[in-house]
Backbone as CSV, one residue per row, in Angstrom:
resi,resn,N_x,N_y,N_z,CA_x,CA_y,CA_z,C_x,C_y,C_z
1,MET,0.846,-1.190,0.000,0.000,0.000,0.000,0.885,1.244,0.000
2,VAL,0.553,2.187,-0.870,1.287,3.441,-0.939,0.336,4.612,-0.713
3,ASP,0.890,5.694,-0.205,0.146,6.937,-0.039,0.816,8.002,-0.881
4,ILE,0.000,8.861,-1.471,0.505,10.010,-2.215,0.212,11.231,-1.352
5,LEU,1.268,11.939,-0.992,1.145,13.081,-0.097,1.784,14.308,-0.728
6,LYS,1.214,15.460,-0.436,1.753,16.720,-0.935,2.600,17.363,0.159
7,GLY,3.726,17.946,-0.233,4.568,18.666,0.711,5.890,17.973,0.959
8,ILE,6.758,18.680,1.692,8.049,18.140,2.091,8.347,18.637,3.499
9,GLU,8.844,17.741,4.322,9.173,18.042,5.711,10.683,18.085,5.880
10,PRO,11.187,18.792,6.905,12.641,18.905,7.101,13.382,17.561,7.106
11,GLY,12.832,16.551,7.743,13.501,15.261,7.823,13.521,14.482,6.520
12,GLU,12.796,14.961,5.508,12.701,14.241,4.237,13.764,14.651,3.227
13,ARG,14.549,15.655,3.538,15.622,16.098,2.647,16.575,14.948,2.345
14,LYS,16.904,14.169,3.356,17.819,13.030,3.179,17.201,11.970,2.268
15,ASP,15.891,11.824,2.314,15.208,10.861,1.441,15.278,11.312,-0.020
16,VAL,15.110,12.608,-0.235,15.218,13.156,-1.593,16.615,12.864,-2.152
17,GLU,17.633,13.126,-1.347,19.001,12.871,-1.792,19.222,11.389,-2.072
18,ALA,18.743,10.530,-1.195,18.929,9.080,-1.375,18.246,8.589,-2.652
19,ILE,17.058,9.099,-2.924,16.343,8.699,-4.145,17.129,9.129,-5.379
20,LEU,17.563,10.382,-5.402,18.301,10.878,-6.568,19.591,10.095,-6.782
21,ARG,20.320,9.828,-5.715,21.586,9.091,-5.850,21.345,7.648,-6.289
22,SER,20.246,7.060,-5.850,19.981,5.655,-6.182,19.761,5.436,-7.674
23,THR,19.298,6.458,-8.377,18.942,6.279,-9.789,20.157,6.175,-10.704
24,GLY,21.242,6.862,-10.354,22.410,6.891,-11.222,22.235,7.786,-12.435
25,TYR,21.191,8.613,-12.454,20.903,9.459,-13.606,21.448,10.875,-13.492
26,PHE,21.616,11.378,-12.296,21.834,12.803,-12.118,23.286,13.159,-11.857
27,TYR,23.702,14.296,-12.438,25.010,14.863,-12.141,24.996,15.374,-10.698
28,GLU,26.166,15.490,-10.099,26.255,15.979,-8.719,25.654,17.373,-8.577
29,PHE,25.915,18.253,-9.527,25.362,19.609,-9.410,23.837,19.601,-9.480
30,GLU,23.268,18.633,-10.182,21.806,18.527,-10.229,21.258,18.105,-8.875
31,ILE,21.916,17.163,-8.239,21.489,16.716,-6.912,21.564,17.877,-5.929
32,GLN,22.649,18.641,-5.992,22.796,19.789,-5.088,21.707,20.835,-5.342
33,THR,21.339,21.036,-6.594,20.271,21.978,-6.921,18.940,21.501,-6.353
34,ALA,18.655,20.225,-6.486,17.411,19.686,-5.928,17.370,19.875,-4.415
35,LEU,18.499,19.675,-3.760,18.545,19.840,-2.307,18.390,21.310,-1.912
36,GLU,18.917,22.218,-2.710,18.719,23.643,-2.453,17.244,24.015,-2.582
37,ILE,16.570,23.447,-3.580,15.139,23.691,-3.757,14.364,23.118,-2.569
38,ALA,14.758,21.941,-2.108,14.115,21.355,-0.925,14.307,22.267,0.282
39,ASP,15.526,22.751,0.489,15.804,23.643,1.627,14.953,24.910,1.552
40,GLU,14.860,25.493,0.368,14.067,26.713,0.204,12.595,26.445,0.495
41,THR,12.090,25.328,0.008,10.690,24.995,0.244,10.435,24.741,1.721
42,ILE,11.338,24.034,2.372,11.184,23.743,3.796,11.192,25.034,4.612
43,SER,12.068,25.972,4.255,12.168,27.200,5.047,11.056,28.207,4.730
44,GLU,10.582,28.256,3.478,9.605,29.272,3.094,8.192,28.743,2.866
45,GLY,8.037,27.430,2.702,6.734,26.864,2.379,6.536,26.793,0.871
46,MET,5.595,25.973,0.449,5.395,25.758,-0.987,4.864,27.000,-1.694
47,GLU,3.832,27.623,-1.145,3.226,28.757,-1.831,4.211,29.919,-1.952
48,ARG,4.911,30.214,-0.884,5.837,31.352,-0.894,7.056,31.089,-1.789
49,SER,7.575,29.871,-1.737,8.750,29.543,-2.551,8.376,29.309,-4.016
50,GLY,7.147,28.881,-4.251,6.717,28.552,-5.607,7.080,27.136,-6.030
51,TYR,7.652,26.360,-5.104,8.022,24.970,-5.376,7.040,24.046,-4.662
52,TYR,6.345,23.239,-5.443,5.383,22.290,-4.894,5.994,20.894,-4.926
53,TRP,5.681,20.097,-3.921,6.249,18.755,-3.792,5.141,17.735,-3.642
54,MET,5.344,16.592,-4.254,4.458,15.440,-4.126,5.366,14.244,-3.887
55,LYS,4.917,13.321,-3.045,5.744,12.155,-2.718,4.871,10.922,-2.597
56,ILE,5.518,9.785,-2.811,4.871,8.489,-2.579,5.586,7.845,-1.399
57,VAL,4.782,7.438,-0.445,5.293,6.832,0.784,4.722,5.427,0.904
58,ASP,5.592,4.467,1.215,5.125,3.116,1.527,5.643,2.741,2.914
59,GLU,5.580,1.471,3.247,6.005,1.025,4.580,7.485,1.298,4.862
60,ASP,8.285,1.518,3.790,9.706,1.813,3.961,10.007,3.303,4.025
61,GLY,9.007,4.139,3.793,9.211,5.589,3.777,8.987,6.150,2.389
62,ILE,9.651,7.262,2.081,9.482,7.909,0.776,10.230,7.097,-0.282
63,VAL,9.509,6.702,-1.323,10.117,5.917,-2.401,10.134,6.671,-3.732
64,ALA,9.421,7.802,-3.785,9.387,8.613,-4.999,8.995,10.030,-4.611
65,PHE,9.467,10.994,-5.405,9.070,12.376,-5.160,9.064,13.127,-6.479
66,ALA,8.405,14.263,-6.458,8.419,15.169,-7.601,8.340,16.593,-7.075
67,ASN,8.874,17.488,-7.869,8.886,18.911,-7.547,8.451,19.662,-8.800
68,TYR,7.546,20.629,-8.639,6.992,21.339,-9.780,6.559,22.736,-9.355
69,GLY,6.319,23.598,-10.336,5.883,24.954,-10.011,5.340,25.669,-11.224
70,LYS,4.617,26.757,-10.946,4.062,27.576,-12.016,5.191,28.348,-12.684
71,ASN,5.147,28.406,-13.998,6.121,29.181,-14.735,5.732,30.662,-14.618
72,ALA,6.636,31.458,-14.075,6.357,32.874,-13.812,6.163,33.691,-15.090
73,PHE,6.534,33.145,-16.234,6.443,33.882,-17.484,5.264,33.425,-18.341
74,SER,4.286,32.783,-17.712,3.126,32.281,-18.433,1.880,32.452,-17.572
75,THR,0.755,32.571,-18.239,-0.504,32.662,-17.494,-1.021,31.298,-17.075
76,HIS,-0.542,30.227,-17.725,-1.147,28.922,-17.483,-0.183,27.729,-17.543
77,SER,1.092,27.978,-17.769,2.062,26.881,-17.884,2.733,26.590,-16.553
78,TRP,2.946,25.310,-16.306,3.658,24.834,-15.122,4.829,23.981,-15.596
79,ASP,5.859,23.900,-14.757,7.047,23.123,-15.073,7.225,21.998,-14.065
80,LEU,7.540,20.823,-14.562,7.943,19.713,-13.690,9.461,19.765,-13.617
81,TYR,9.987,20.045,-12.425,11.432,20.173,-12.260,12.097,18.830,-11.993
82,TRP,11.492,18.024,-11.148,12.089,16.742,-10.751,10.988,15.709,-10.610
83,ILE,11.268,14.524,-11.033,10.460,13.360,-10.694,11.440,12.195,-10.636
84,ALA,11.420,11.480,-9.531,12.372,10.384,-9.357,11.771,9.314,-8.464
85,VAL,12.069,8.080,-8.819,11.643,6.916,-8.055,12.904,6.193,-7.599
86,HIS,12.932,5.804,-6.339,14.102,5.083,-5.824,14.329,3.831,-6.674
87,GLN,15.579,3.544,-6.940,15.939,2.392,-7.772,15.283,1.104,-7.282
88,ASN,15.152,0.934,-5.986,14.559,-0.287,-5.424,13.047,-0.379,-5.646
89,SER,12.428,0.712,-6.089,10.972,0.736,-6.286,10.577,0.976,-7.738
90,ARG,11.524,0.867,-8.651,11.211,1.093,-10.060,10.420,-0.074,-10.638
91,ASN,9.806,0.201,-11.780,9.003,-0.788,-12.526,7.768,-1.245,-11.764
92,LYS,7.222,-0.362,-10.943,5.971,-0.636,-10.213,4.888,0.368,-10.592
93,LYS,5.143,1.150,-11.652,4.215,2.177,-12.142,4.048,3.348,-11.168
94,LEU,4.955,3.482,-10.187,4.856,4.571,-9.223,5.076,5.930,-9.882
95,GLY,5.967,5.996,-10.867,6.191,7.253,-11.569,4.935,7.735,-12.264
96,SER,4.207,6.824,-12.893,2.961,7.204,-13.575,1.896,7.640,-12.579
97,VAL,1.814,6.963,-11.455,0.864,7.345,-10.404,1.198,8.749,-9.891
98,LEU,2.467,8.995,-9.651,2.910,10.295,-9.161,2.660,11.389,-10.197
99,LEU,2.971,11.122,-11.441,2.769,12.102,-12.499,1.290,12.456,-12.639
100,LYS,0.412,11.486,-12.549,-1.039,11.736,-12.625,-1.482,12.618,-11.462
101,ALA,-0.959,12.367,-10.262,-1.315,13.189,-9.100,-0.854,14.631,-9.295
102,ILE,0.321,14.810,-9.883,0.832,16.158,-10.161,-0.057,16.849,-11.189
103,GLU,-0.401,16.148,-12.255,-1.272,16.723,-13.282,-2.600,17.177,-12.674
104,ASP,-3.183,16.355,-11.814,-4.439,16.721,-11.155,-4.259,17.953,-10.280
105,ASP,-3.144,18.005,-9.541,-2.885,19.138,-8.658,-2.690,20.419,-9.470
106,VAL,-1.918,20.339,-10.533,-1.687,21.507,-11.382,-3.003,21.980,-11.986
107,ARG,-3.792,21.048,-12.472,-5.098,21.384,-13.053,-5.974,22.079,-12.000
108,ASN,-5.971,21.562,-10.771,-6.777,22.150,-9.696,-6.314,23.560,-9.330
109,MET,-5.042,23.869,-9.601,-4.515,25.214,-9.318,-4.576,26.123,-10.544
110,GLY,-5.292,25.680,-11.590,-5.511,26.513,-12.762,-4.527,26.313,-13.895
111,GLY,-3.611,25.359,-13.765,-2.647,25.102,-14.825,-3.287,24.433,-16.024
112,LYS,-2.801,24.754,-17.200,-3.341,24.195,-18.446,-2.342,23.322,-19.189
113,ILE,-1.044,23.580,-19.004,-0.002,22.822,-19.697,1.103,22.505,-18.698
114,LEU,1.597,21.269,-18.735,2.745,20.890,-17.922,3.920,20.651,-18.861
115,TRP,5.025,21.344,-18.597,6.241,21.257,-19.393,7.287,20.473,-18.628
116,ILE,8.048,19.676,-19.356,9.090,18.848,-18.753,10.345,18.956,-19.610
117,GLU,11.474,19.200,-18.949,12.766,19.183,-19.633,13.551,17.986,-19.127
118,THR,14.185,17.273,-20.042,14.993,16.124,-19.651,16.171,15.988,-20.602
119,SER,17.085,15.168,-20.230,18.249,14.902,-21.069,17.863,13.973,-22.216
120,GLY,18.584,14.108,-23.312,18.367,13.225,-24.449,19.495,12.228,-24.642
121,ARG,20.397,12.119,-23.657,21.481,11.140,-23.809,20.910,9.728,-23.668
122,PRO,21.601,8.729,-24.187,21.067,7.358,-24.217,20.575,6.843,-22.864
123,LEU,21.218,7.227,-21.777,20.782,6.806,-20.442,19.321,7.160,-20.191
124,TYR,18.849,8.234,-20.807,17.504,8.747,-20.558,16.454,8.218,-21.540
125,ALA,16.790,7.237,-22.345,15.809,6.688,-23.297,14.569,6.172,-22.575
126,SER,14.747,5.514,-21.446,13.588,5.010,-20.694,12.771,6.157,-20.108
127,THR,13.440,7.240,-19.729,12.737,8.414,-19.204,11.872,9.038,-20.291
128,GLU,12.445,9.190,-21.480,11.665,9.749,-22.573,10.488,8.842,-22.931
129,GLY,10.706,7.532,-22.897,9.614,6.589,-23.135,8.521,6.732,-22.088
130,PHE,8.907,6.930,-20.853,7.961,7.144,-19.751,7.072,8.356,-20.039
131,TYR,7.686,9.462,-20.442,6.895,10.659,-20.725,5.951,10.429,-21.895
132,ARG,6.437,9.798,-22.947,5.572,9.530,-24.110,4.410,8.615,-23.722
133,ARG,4.678,7.580,-22.940,3.605,6.664,-22.512,2.548,7.382,-21.669
134,ASN,2.950,8.463,-21.028,2.021,9.214,-20.188,1.414,10.412,-20.909
135,GLY,1.508,10.422,-22.244,0.798,11.413,-23.036,1.538,12.701,-23.332
136,TYR,2.829,12.735,-23.082,3.625,13.935,-23.354,4.195,13.870,-24.768
137,GLU,4.278,15.037,-25.405,4.813,15.133,-26.758,6.111,15.929,-26.742
138,LEU,7.081,15.462,-27.518,8.343,16.178,-27.654,8.082,17.449,-28.453
139,GLN,8.402,18.601,-27.856,8.180,19.893,-28.509,9.454,20.486,-29.094
140,ALA,10.610,20.136,-28.490,11.879,20.684,-28.980,13.034,19.831,-28.468
141,SER,14.108,19.859,-29.226,15.348,19.209,-28.827,16.469,20.208,-29.066
142,LEU,17.180,20.566,-27.992,18.255,21.545,-28.085,19.591,20.812,-28.032
143,LYS,20.210,20.691,-29.184,21.434,19.912,-29.349,22.541,20.385,-28.398
144,ASP,23.196,19.418,-27.763,24.372,19.667,-26.909,24.103,20.664,-25.784
145,PHE,22.871,20.797,-25.338,22.534,21.785,-24.312,23.253,21.511,-22.989
146,TYR,23.136,20.296,-22.471,23.738,19.967,-21.176,25.231,19.670,-21.285
147,GLY,25.658,19.271,-22.457,27.048,18.939,-22.715,27.140,18.294,-24.084
148,PRO,28.340,17.998,-24.562,28.477,17.340,-25.867,27.686,16.028,-25.905
149,GLY,26.820,15.893,-26.888,26.015,14.683,-27.032,24.893,14.562,-26.022
150,ASP,24.576,15.644,-25.324,23.537,15.614,-24.277,22.527,16.739,-24.530
151,PRO,21.537,16.474,-25.410,20.556,17.509,-25.733,19.503,17.678,-24.638
152,LYS,18.925,18.861,-24.599,17.741,19.100,-23.748,16.524,18.717,-24.561
153,GLN,15.700,17.830,-24.014,14.455,17.413,-24.635,13.324,18.088,-23.875
154,ILE,12.465,18.792,-24.591,11.371,19.513,-23.964,10.049,18.865,-24.368
155,TYR,9.341,18.363,-23.367,8.059,17.700,-23.553,6.951,18.538,-22.936
156,SER,5.733,18.350,-23.428,4.585,19.017,-22.805,3.337,18.172,-22.970
157,LYS,2.368,18.516,-22.126,1.052,17.863,-22.190,0.012,18.911,-21.820
158,VAL,-1.020,19.024,-22.647,-2.148,19.882,-22.317,-2.991,19.131,-21.302
159,LEU,-3.244,19.798,-20.189,-4.010,19.156,-19.114,-5.467,19.431,-19.339
C-alpha cells in the first residue's frame, strides 16, 4: 500500500538525496540543486517559494518524489522540475501514479499545460519513453545543451 502526499518536511531532505543518488541518472550539481530547492521549500513553504512537492510513501518511507511549479512567465504553464523513483521501487508504475497526481494538482490550481525538460542522452531513453507513454509530446530538442552529445528534450502535455 502506498500513499501520495503533498509537501516536504525537514527530515525528508535526506530521502530526496537518497532517491536521486539511487537512480544513477543525475550529475552531482543537479542533486545539489534539488537539495537547495528542498531547503528553500522547507524554510519558506510551498506557496511562498513557488516549489510544490508530491511524494509516494510506503512502509519503507518515501520511495518517490516530484517537484513542480508555475512558470512565472506564463498565465497557465507549469514546469515539472524533478520526478524520481528510488531504484529499489522502479518498474511498479509509481512514476505514472505520481505524475497523474501532479497533473491533477496543477489542473486544480488553474494550470493548463505541464512542461518537462529532460536529457536526451542514451541513459535517458527510458525516461523519454515514460513521458511519451504518459501522453507527453516532444516539442523541442536543443542539441548539446547539457554537454556534448547531451541535448535538452522539452516535452509538454495539455491538461
